[in-house]
C-alpha positions in Angstrom: 116.5 161.7 218.4 115.1 160.3 221.7 116.7 157.3 223.5 113.9 154.8 222.7 114.3 155.6 218.9 118.2 155.3 219.1 117.9 151.8 220.8 115.0 150.6 218.5 117.0 151.6 215.3 120.1 149.8 216.7 118.0 146.7 217.3 116.6 146.9 213.7 120.1 147.5 212.2 121.1 143.9 213.5 118.9 142.5 210.8 117.6 139.9 213.2 114.4 139.4 215.1 114.5 140.7 218.7 114.3 137.1 219.9 117.5 136.2 218.0 119.8 139.0 219.0 122.7 137.9 221.1 124.8 141.2 221.5 123.8 144.7 221.3 126.5 147.5 221.1 125.0 150.9 221.9 128.1 152.7 223.1 128.5 156.4 222.1 124.9 156.8 221.0 124.0 159.8 223.2 121.4 157.7 225.1 120.3 159.5 228.2 117.6 157.2 229.5 116.4 153.5 229.3 112.8 153.5 228.5 110.8 150.7 230.1 110.1 147.8 227.7 112.8 148.8 225.2 114.5 145.5 225.6 111.4 143.2 225.9 111.5 140.2 223.8 115.3 140.1 223.5 115.3 136.6 225.1 118.7 135.5 223.6 120.6 138.7 224.4 123.7 138.0 226.3 125.8 141.1 226.0 124.6 144.8 226.2 127.2 147.5 225.8 125.7 150.9 226.8 129.0 152.5 227.8 129.9 156.1 226.9 126.4 157.5 227.0 124.5 159.9 229.2 122.4 157.6 231.1 121.6 158.9 234.7 119.5 156.1 236.1 118.8 152.4 235.7 115.2 151.5 236.2 114.6 148.3 238.1 113.5 145.6 235.7 114.7 147.3 232.6 116.5 144.2 231.5 113.8 141.7 232.5 113.1 140.9 228.9 116.7 139.6 228.6 116.9 136.5 230.8 120.2 135.3 229.1 122.0 138.5 229.9 125.6 137.7 230.8 127.6 140.8 230.2 126.4 144.5 231.0 128.5 147.5 230.3 127.2 150.7 231.8 130.5 152.3 232.3 131.1 156.0 231.4 127.7 157.3 232.0 126.1 159.8 234.5 124.6 157.3 236.8 124.3 158.9 240.3 122.2 156.5 242.2 121.4 152.8 242.0 117.9 151.8 243.4 117.2 148.8 245.6 116.4 145.8 243.4 118.1 147.3 240.3 119.9 144.0 239.5 117.3 141.5 241.0 116.5 138.6 238.7 119.5 138.8 236.4 120.6 135.3 237.4 122.8 134.8 234.4 124.7 138.0 234.8 128.5 137.3 234.9 130.0 140.7 234.3 128.7 144.2 235.3 130.7 147.3 234.6 129.4 150.4 236.4 132.9 152.2 236.4 133.3 155.8 235.6 129.9 157.0 236.9 128.9 159.2 239.8 127.6 156.5 242.1 128.0 157.6 245.8 126.3 154.7 247.7 125.3 151.1 247.0 121.9 150.1 248.6 122.4 147.2 251.0 120.1 145.1 248.9 121.5 145.9 245.5 122.6 142.3 245.1 120.0 140.8 247.5 119.4 137.7 245.5 122.1 135.0 245.0 123.7 135.6 241.6 126.4 134.3 239.2 128.2 137.6 239.1 132.0 137.0 238.6 133.2 140.5 237.7 132.0 143.7 239.2 133.6 147.0 238.3 132.7 150.0 240.5 135.9 151.9 240.1 136.0 155.6 239.4 132.9 156.5 241.2 132.2 158.5 244.3 131.3 155.7 246.6 131.8 156.7 250.2 130.2 153.9 252.1 129.5 150.2 251.6 127.1 148.2 253.6 128.7 145.4 255.6 126.5 142.9 253.6 126.6 144.5 250.2 128.5 141.6 248.6 127.0 138.7 250.7 125.0 137.4 247.7 127.9 137.6 245.3 129.3 134.2 246.2 130.8 133.6 242.7 132.7 136.9 242.5 136.2 136.5 241.1 137.1 140.2 240.6 135.9 143.3 242.5 137.2 146.8 241.4 136.5 149.5 244.0 139.5 151.7 243.4 139.4 155.4 242.8 136.3 156.0 245.1 136.1 157.7 248.5 135.5 154.6 250.6 136.7 155.4 254.2 135.7 152.2 256.1 135.6 148.5 255.4 133.9 146.1 257.7 135.3 142.8 259.1 134.1 139.8 257.1 132.7 142.1 254.4 133.8 139.8 251.7 133.7 136.6 253.6 130.9 135.2 251.4 133.0 135.9 248.2 135.0 132.7 248.5 136.0 132.8 244.8 137.3 136.3 245.1 140.9 136.4 243.6 141.3 140.1 242.8 140.1 143.0 245.1 141.2 146.4 244.0 140.8 149.2 246.7 143.6 151.6 245.9 143.1 155.3 245.8 140.3 155.5 248.4 140.2 157.0 251.9 140.7 153.9 253.9 142.5 154.7 257.1 142.4 151.2 258.7 141.8 147.7 257.5 139.7 145.5 259.7 141.2 142.3 261.1 
């Protein structure tokens, strides 16, 4: 069964119209791609769990049909690369879990638009470098998990715009020196 069919069947099984669905749990469904338009019309959707699948990329704009999206789980997939603009326009997003993937780098403009993001999980990836301004627009970030990556360098003031940040996890990286 293809990914579109799996997602469409899960939407149908909710017994609600697309415009009424608030949560969609698609974990462990062997989804390998996110076809454009598959979430169109899900205007009340607040939570999407796509964890434990085989997704390798996230097309920019894939969740544009979900303006109320607050929680997005994409952990335990096969995501290697995030494209610039992937998360632009998701102004209501509070929690984004991208842990346990194969992400090696974050584009400098991945979060180029001011957002409401409070929890960002990037742990258990292969991230080697972070742009000095990668988190500048994440001004509401409370928790950032970057542990179990291969980060070697942090920049001075890298998290200075994250004034709400309470928990920063960086253990098990290759950081030699912390900036002052």
